[in-house]
C-alpha positions as CSV (number, residue, x, y, z in Angstrom):
1,X,-38.4,12.2,-12.9
2,X,-36.1,11.9,-10.0
3,X,-35.1,8.3,-10.9
4,X,-34.3,9.4,-14.5
5,X,-32.1,12.2,-13.1
6,X,-30.2,9.7,-10.9
7,X,-29.6,7.5,-13.9
8,X,-28.4,10.5,-16.0
9,X,-25.9,11.5,-13.3
10,X,-24.6,7.9,-12.9
11,X,-24.1,7.8,-16.7
12,X,-22.1,11.0,-16.5
13,X,-19.9,9.4,-13.8
14,X,-19.4,6.3,-15.9
15,X,-18.3,8.5,-18.8
16,X,-15.7,10.2,-16.6
17,X,-14.5,6.8,-15.5
18,X,-14.1,5.6,-19.1
19,X,-12.1,8.8,-19.9
20,X,-9.8,8.1,-17.0
21,X,-9.2,4.6,-18.2
22,X,-8.5,5.8,-21.7
23,X,-6.0,8.3,-20.3
24,X,-4.0,5.8,-18.2
25,X,-3.7,3.5,-21.3
26,X,-2.6,6.3,-23.6
27,X,0.8,5.3,-25.0
28,X,3.9,3.9,-23.4
29,X,5.4,5.2,-20.1
30,X,9.0,6.1,-20.9
31,X,10.4,6.6,-17.4
32,X,9.8,6.6,-13.7
33,X,9.2,10.3,-13.5
34,X,6.3,10.2,-15.9
35,X,5.0,7.1,-14.3
36,X,4.8,9.0,-11.0
37,X,2.8,11.7,-12.8
38,X,0.4,9.0,-14.0
39,X,0.0,7.8,-10.4
40,X,-0.7,11.4,-9.3
41,X,-3.4,11.7,-11.9
42,X,-5.0,8.4,-10.8
43,X,-4.8,9.6,-7.1
44,X,-6.6,12.9,-7.9
45,X,-9.4,11.1,-9.7
46,X,-9.9,8.6,-6.9
47,X,-10.0,11.4,-4.3
48,X,-12.6,13.3,-6.4
49,X,-14.7,10.2,-6.7
50,X,-14.5,9.6,-2.9
51,X,-15.6,13.2,-2.4
52,X,-18.6,12.7,-4.7
53,X,-19.7,9.7,-2.6
54,X,-19.4,11.7,0.6
55,X,-21.4,14.5,-0.8
56,X,-24.2,12.1,-1.9
57,X,-24.6,10.9,1.6
58,X,-24.4,14.2,3.4
59,X,-25.8,17.0,1.2
60,X,-28.3,17.5,-1.6
61,X,-26.8,15.0,-3.9
62,X,-28.3,16.3,-7.2
63,X,-26.7,19.7,-6.9
64,X,-23.4,18.6,-5.3
65,X,-22.8,15.7,-7.8
66,X,-23.2,18.0,-10.7
67,X,-20.7,20.5,-9.2
68,X,-18.3,17.6,-8.4
69,X,-18.4,16.3,-11.9
70,X,-17.8,19.7,-13.3
71,X,-14.8,20.1,-11.0
72,X,-13.5,16.7,-11.9
73,X,-13.6,17.6,-15.6
74,X,-11.7,20.8,-15.1
75,X,-9.1,19.1,-12.8
76,X,-8.7,16.3,-15.3
77,X,-8.1,18.8,-18.2
78,X,-5.5,20.7,-16.1
79,X,-3.6,17.7,-14.9
80,X,-3.7,16.0,-18.3
81,X,-2.2,19.0,-19.9
82,X,0.5,19.1,-17.2
83,X,1.4,15.4,-17.7
84,X,1.4,15.6,-21.5
85,X,3.7,18.6,-21.2
86,X,6.0,16.7,-18.9
87,X,6.1,13.7,-21.2
88,X,7.1,16.0,-24.0
89,X,9.7,17.9,-22.0
90,X,11.5,15.1,-20.1
91,X,14.5,13.4,-21.6
92,X,15.4,10.3,-19.6
93,X,18.9,9.0,-19.8
94,X,20.0,5.6,-18.2
95,X,18.5,4.5,-14.9
96,X,16.9,1.4,-13.7
97,X,13.8,2.0,-15.8
98,X,15.8,1.7,-19.0
99,X,14.5,-1.3,-21.0
100,X,11.2,-1.5,-19.0
101,X,8.0,-1.4,-21.1
102,X,4.6,-0.3,-20.1
103,X,2.5,-3.2,-18.5
104,X,0.7,-5.4,-21.1
105,X,-3.0,-5.5,-21.1
106,X,-4.7,-7.6,-18.4
107,X,-7.2,-10.4,-18.9
108,X,-9.4,-9.8,-21.9
109,X,-12.8,-9.3,-20.3
110,X,-16.3,-9.7,-21.9
111,X,-17.9,-6.6,-23.4
112,X,-19.9,-4.7,-20.8
113,X,-17.6,-5.7,-17.9
114,X,-17.3,-3.0,-15.2
115,X,-14.6,-0.4,-15.8
116,X,-11.3,-0.4,-13.9
117,X,-9.4,2.9,-13.6
118,X,-7.1,4.9,-11.3
119,X,-4.9,3.1,-8.8
120,X,-7.2,0.0,-8.6
121,X,-7.1,-0.3,-12.4
122,X,-3.3,0.1,-12.5
123,X,-2.9,-2.5,-9.8
124,X,-5.2,-4.9,-11.6
125,X,-3.3,-4.6,-14.8
126,X,0.0,-5.3,-12.9
127,X,-1.3,-8.2,-10.9
128,X,-3.3,-9.8,-13.7
129,X,-0.3,-10.1,-16.0
130,X,1.2,-12.4,-13.4
131,X,3.4,-10.0,-11.6
132,X,4.1,-10.6,-7.9
133,X,6.0,-7.4,-7.0
134,X,8.9,-8.9,-5.0
135,X,8.5,-12.7,-5.1
136,X,7.9,-14.1,-8.5
137,X,5.1,-15.2,-10.7
138,X,1.5,-15.6,-9.6
139,X,0.0,-18.6,-11.4
140,X,-3.7,-17.8,-10.8
141,X,-5.1,-14.5,-12.1
142,X,-7.4,-12.3,-10.2
143,X,-9.7,-12.3,-13.2
144,X,-12.1,-9.8,-14.6
145,X,-14.0,-7.2,-12.5
146,X,-17.5,-8.4,-11.5
147,X,-18.7,-5.1,-10.0
148,X,-18.0,-1.4,-10.4
149,X,-15.5,0.2,-8.1
150,X,-17.3,1.6,-5.1
151,X,-16.8,3.4,-1.8
152,X,-16.6,1.7,1.6
153,X,-19.0,3.0,4.3
154,X,-17.1,4.9,7.0
155,X,-13.8,4.8,5.1
156,X,-11.8,6.8,2.7
157,X,-10.9,4.9,-0.4
158,X,-12.4,2.5,-2.9
159,X,-13.0,-1.3,-3.3
160,X,-13.6,-3.5,-6.4
161,X,-14.3,-7.2,-6.6
162,X,-13.0,-9.5,-9.3
163,X,-13.6,-13.1,-10.3
164,X,-10.9,-14.4,-7.9
165,X,-10.3,-11.6,-5.4
166,X,-10.5,-8.0,-4.4
167,X,-8.4,-4.8,-4.8
168,X,-8.8,-1.8,-2.5
169,X,-7.3,1.7,-2.7
170,X,-6.8,2.7,1.0
171,X,-5.4,6.3,1.2
172,X,-5.5,6.6,5.0
173,X,-2.5,4.3,5.1
174,X,-0.6,6.0,2.2
175,X,-2.0,8.4,-0.5
176,X,-1.5,5.8,-3.2
177,X,-1.6,2.6,-1.2
178,X,-3.4,-0.5,-2.6
179,X,-4.0,-3.9,-1.1
180,X,-5.2,-7.0,-2.9
181,X,-6.2,-10.6,-2.3
182,X,-6.2,-13.4,-4.9
183,X,-8.0,-16.7,-4.0
184,X,-7.3,-20.1,-5.5
185,X,-9.7,-22.6,-3.9
186,X,-8.5,-22.7,-0.2
187,X,-5.4,-20.6,-0.9
188,X,-5.0,-16.8,-0.6
189,X,-2.1,-14.6,-1.6
190,X,-2.4,-11.1,0.1
191,X,-0.2,-8.3,-1.1
192,X,0.1,-4.6,-0.7
193,X,2.1,-1.6,-1.9
194,X,2.4,2.1,-1.1
195,X,3.0,2.7,-4.9
196,X,5.2,5.7,-4.1
197,X,7.8,7.1,-1.7
198,X,5.5,6.5,1.3
199,X,7.1,3.9,3.5
200,X,6.9,2.1,6.8
201,X,9.5,0.2,9.0
202,X,7.4,-3.0,8.9
203,X,3.8,-4.2,8.7
204,X,1.2,-6.2,10.7
205,X,-1.2,-8.3,8.8
206,X,-4.4,-9.7,10.5
207,X,-6.9,-12.2,9.1
208,X,-10.5,-12.9,10.1
209,X,-13.0,-15.7,9.4
210,X,-16.7,-14.8,9.4
211,X,-15.9,-11.6,11.3
212,X,-13.8,-13.2,14.0
213,X,-10.1,-12.7,14.2
214,X,-8.1,-15.9,13.9
215,X,-4.5,-14.6,13.5
216,X,-2.0,-11.9,12.9
217,X,1.8,-11.6,12.3
218,X,4.5,-9.1,11.6
219,X,5.8,-8.8,8.1
220,X,9.1,-7.2,7.0
221,X,8.9,-4.6,4.3
222,X,9.3,-0.9,3.5
223,X,7.2,0.0,0.5
224,X,5.3,-3.3,0.1
225,X,4.8,-6.8,1.4
226,X,2.9,-10.1,0.9
227,X,1.9,-13.3,2.6
228,X,0.4,-16.7,1.5
229,X,-2.4,-18.5,3.4
230,X,-3.8,-22.0,3.2
231,X,-7.0,-22.7,5.1
232,X,-8.9,-25.9,5.9
233,X,-12.2,-24.4,7.1
234,X,-14.9,-22.9,4.8
235,X,-15.9,-19.3,5.5
236,X,-15.6,-15.7,4.6
237,X,-12.0,-14.6,5.0
238,X,-10.8,-11.0,5.2
239,X,-7.4,-9.5,5.5
240,X,-6.2,-6.1,6.8
241,X,-2.7,-4.5,7.1
242,X,-1.3,-1.8,9.3
243,X,2.1,-0.1,8.8
244,X,4.5,0.4,11.7
245,X,6.8,3.4,11.9
246,X,8.6,5.4,14.6
247,X,8.0,2.7,17.2
248,X,4.2,2.5,16.8
249,X,1.2,2.1,14.5
250,X,-0.2,5.5,13.5
251,X,-2.4,5.2,10.4
252,X,-4.9,2.4,11.3
253,X,-5.9,-0.6,9.3
254,X,-6.4,-0.8,5.6
255,X,-9.7,-1.5,3.9
256,X,-10.4,-5.2,4.2
257,X,-10.0,-7.5,1.2
258,X,-10.7,-11.2,0.8
259,X,-13.1,-13.8,-0.4
260,X,-15.2,-16.9,0.5
261,X,-13.9,-20.4,0.7
262,X,-16.7,-22.9,0.0
263,X,-16.8,-26.5,1.4
264,X,-16.0,-27.8,-2.1
265,X,-12.7,-25.8,-2.1
266,X,-11.3,-27.8,0.9
267,X,-9.4,-31.0,-0.3
268,X,-10.5,-34.1,1.6
269,X,-8.0,-35.5,4.1
270,X,-7.2,-38.5,2.0
271,X,-6.0,-36.1,-0.8
272,X,-3.4,-34.4,1.4
273,X,-1.0,-37.3,1.4
274,X,2.2,-36.8,3.4
275,X,5.3,-36.3,1.3
276,X,8.9,-35.2,1.8
277,X,9.5,-31.9,3.5
278,X,9.9,-29.0,1.1
279,X,13.5,-28.0,0.4
280,X,15.0,-25.1,2.4
281,X,15.2,-21.9,0.3
282,X,18.6,-20.5,-0.6
283,X,19.7,-17.3,1.1
284,X,21.3,-14.2,-0.4
285,X,22.8,-10.9,0.8
286,X,23.2,-7.8,-1.3
287,X,25.7,-4.9,-1.3
288,X,26.4,-2.1,-3.8
289,X,29.5,-0.5,-5.2
290,X,29.8,2.8,-7.0
291,X,26.7,5.0,-7.5
292,X,24.2,6.2,-10.1
293,X,25.0,5.0,-13.6
294,X,28.1,3.2,-12.3
295,X,26.3,1.1,-9.7
296,X,27.5,-2.5,-9.3
297,X,25.2,-4.9,-7.5
298,X,27.1,-7.6,-5.5
299,X,24.9,-10.7,-4.7
300,X,26.3,-13.4,-2.5
301,X,24.4,-16.5,-1.6
302,X,24.3,-20.1,-0.4
303,X,22.0,-23.1,-0.5
304,X,21.5,-23.3,-4.2
305,X,21.8,-26.5,-6.2
306,X,25.5,-27.1,-7.2
307,X,26.6,-26.0,-10.6
308,X,23.1,-24.9,-11.8
309,X,21.9,-21.8,-13.6
310,X,20.7,-19.1,-11.2
311,X,18.5,-16.1,-12.0
312,X,18.8,-12.9,-9.9
313,X,15.6,-10.9,-10.0
314,X,15.6,-7.1,-9.4
315,X,12.2,-5.4,-9.0
316,X,11.7,-1.6,-8.7
317,X,9.0,0.2,-6.8
318,X,6.5,0.3,-9.7
319,X,6.7,-3.5,-10.2
320,X,9.1,-3.5,-13.1
321,X,11.5,-6.3,-13.0
322,X,14.9,-7.3,-14.6
323,X,16.4,-10.7,-14.5
324,X,20.2,-11.5,-14.6
325,X,21.5,-15.0,-15.3
326,X,24.3,-16.5,-13.3
327,X,25.5,-19.9,-12.1
328,X,26.0,-21.5,-8.7
329,X,29.4,-22.9,-7.5
330,X,30.3,-26.6,-7.0
331,X,29.1,-26.2,-3.4
332,X,25.9,-24.3,-4.1
333,X,27.3,-20.9,-3.4
334,X,26.6,-17.7,-5.4
335,X,28.8,-14.7,-6.2
336,X,27.6,-12.3,-8.9
337,X,28.6,-8.8,-9.8
338,X,25.8,-7.1,-11.8
339,X,26.1,-3.8,-13.6
340,X,22.9,-1.9,-12.6
341,X,22.7,1.7,-13.8
342,X,20.1,3.4,-11.7
343,X,18.8,6.7,-10.3
344,X,20.2,7.6,-6.9
345,X,17.8,6.8,-4.1
346,X,15.6,4.5,-6.2
347,X,14.4,1.6,-4.0
348,X,14.4,-1.9,-5.4
349,X,14.2,-5.6,-4.2
350,X,16.5,-8.5,-5.0
351,X,15.8,-12.2,-4.9
352,X,17.2,-15.3,-6.6
353,X,16.1,-18.8,-7.7
354,X,17.7,-21.9,-9.2
355,X,14.3,-22.8,-10.7
356,X,13.7,-25.8,-8.4
357,X,10.0,-26.7,-8.4
358,X,8.3,-25.9,-5.1
359,X,4.7,-26.2,-3.9
360,X,2.6,-23.1,-3.5
361,X,1.5,-20.2,-5.7
362,X,5.0,-19.3,-7.0
363,X,5.8,-22.8,-8.4
364,X,9.5,-22.3,-8.0
365,X,11.8,-21.9,-4.9
366,X,12.9,-18.4,-4.3
367,X,15.5,-17.0,-1.9
368,X,14.8,-14.4,0.7
369,X,13.8,-11.0,-0.6
370,X,16.4,-8.3,0.1
371,X,15.4,-4.6,0.0
372,X,18.0,-2.2,-1.3
373,X,18.4,1.2,-3.0
374,X,20.5,2.9,-5.7
375,X,23.5,4.5,-4.0
């Protein structure tokens, strides 16, 4: 009887998860304000699920899980009504979000695949449609989920494993912060985002192999960051990030994410033939003129191929991007003035490329990434 009761409760949890997934996919997001409401809803559901896991471990789980599920249903009903009211009442005019559409569906997964929802589900849909928040296009997808989202012993937050990586929601470092790792043979891309106004001055990323630390480095960034890794030794690799602010580290390490590199993933030495050094990336600087709807973005650069088309990429804090075409000068310089109506204080990132092929996960050579904000 007890086993049957457990299965019944787990079925109720799965029903709630499915409802959350349906809510987040309900219609287009028309502006950044409503998008932030959606993020708030995902955060509430993730926190409630974390509380359920804690109650299972510490108290009489049958009684407490029933109460938690009842509270979750009531909370979801209240927050859903608030969001739908906001979507009806808000009229959005102009701004950087104009012309941005809701993320397309991610990889089509087989029937019966584990459910993704909340902040992990939102990150998965963003990553798996080839978005790399500030640096370009990720060629290799993280794939379908292969296990349900679950808690992490001794940590607040959630973790889910996919065919080619992992995504974690790690609220101790930021209420909506997520970190993810995508593996392609012996290559990892590790990326993270606070997904809201929570920010740091910079980040420290650390990587381990088989439980032993093998390196760390400082990474610039305010709301997000990333780094690429290539390894030549098989093993289980994990990655953690800590944000720095006010001269120190105050919120601890994120939940680890990573994957396993098998011996077959390491190319033999004979395959790694020496070739020419990769080209130096172009560099850009960014200033703004005007403010709000009259904002002009001024992008100046050097190191591009002479007289070639150049694309300037602008990515906002919820991973929406806009691309602006231009052309380099006869000496490889760049000077572009871009009309960029935006909401004051909205952060965004700017980079540029002349589409030169380059090795690595991006496939093309990008300039440095420049953080900025709408004046």
